[in-house]
Phi, psi and omega in degrees: 000318180297321179296320179295322180294321177296316179297322181291325180293338180261009184218163176274358181271138182287164177300317181299320180291320178296319178299316179299317180295319181292319178297321179295322178295322179296316179298314180297324177295317180295323178299325184272345186241351179229170175254024180281350181242144167233102190064231179273359185271127174271108185229067180296151182272078188254001183245026183291327177299317178293323179295318178295320180294321177301317180290317181297321182280357182053044182284342178299318179302321182284322176299316182296323177302323181288332184250005183302319179297320178297319181302326183272322186269316184270309184279346178051048180291140174290168180300320180292315180298318179301310182294317180295323179291316180301323184260006178055055181245170174303144181088012180279167172291162179275099186236152173222156171227128177244146178274109185294338181267351181281156176300131178066019177050057188292146174289134177243353177203137168225143183276169174299324179297327176296316179299318182293317183289316190262337185084359179265118180282151182299330179300333177264322190282324185298140180089356181247159170287147186283005181294349177298345177283341182283158181312135188292338179266124187303319183298317179294316181298316179295323182296319189256338188235008189301308182293319180297322178297319180296322178294320179294316179301314181296318182293321186283340182289147174282150005288159182301140178268143177286163176073206184225157175244126177243129181214161178243121183242150166271115182241168176230138172283173184295333179273008174094356181285140180269145177210156174282130177243105171277105189254129177241125183242148179208137175281138179225134178252131178225116178050043177083356178264139179258120179240157172247114179268136180226145172238125179257135179233127175280108180277099189285340179292158174059035176295338177299329182293325177300316179298318181291323178299313183288342176269353177085018180297129187295321182295337184291331179295318179296321180293322177298317178299322180295316180297320180290326177296321178298317180295322181295326175294321178295324182300321182297335180288338182288344183296340181278350182273000000 
């Protein structure tokens, strides 16, 4: 702090501004020397112990038993997709499991379908928070996903919430391509552990809207709101399952 004050006394820049600049330099250095960042997202791999324990305890099989009915009624999985997902094989649905009690709600399981859709392999994704899927530039992410992110954070926090959360996000794959992610979340308890199960769906329709959103077209914001309103109406129908 004293060094910053001396630097500030020799400059027209305030201490706060110098501090901000130095912090930004530190972040940029960390981005270039560690894998804790994906774009502007800080996603350190701090949940690997929980991910290893999840695999050792074979909790995926038990989580899937809890959501098997949803896979058939809500997600309308085909027989092949259902079987491949249950056995964690190629051709599975895009699924994730996060440990709600772990720091940063770390991912402890991702399916083969998740790897195919997003381009993020489980060797990299496990132990991290799933926000690495959101647009890598903070300004873009805040513009399109700010409210949805707050809803997801609230839903994923303990104690477990009843029912399910359905939301529409603008996401990016590892190679930078943008896609619509219709995300459905549900709390699942296995042997006293609280997990958040998620199914991601690439909504391939209306890809033109993504291009307009990223170009800043004003009409695209209204269309995005309309699509999300449709999904929220759909969410209320899940309460009967």
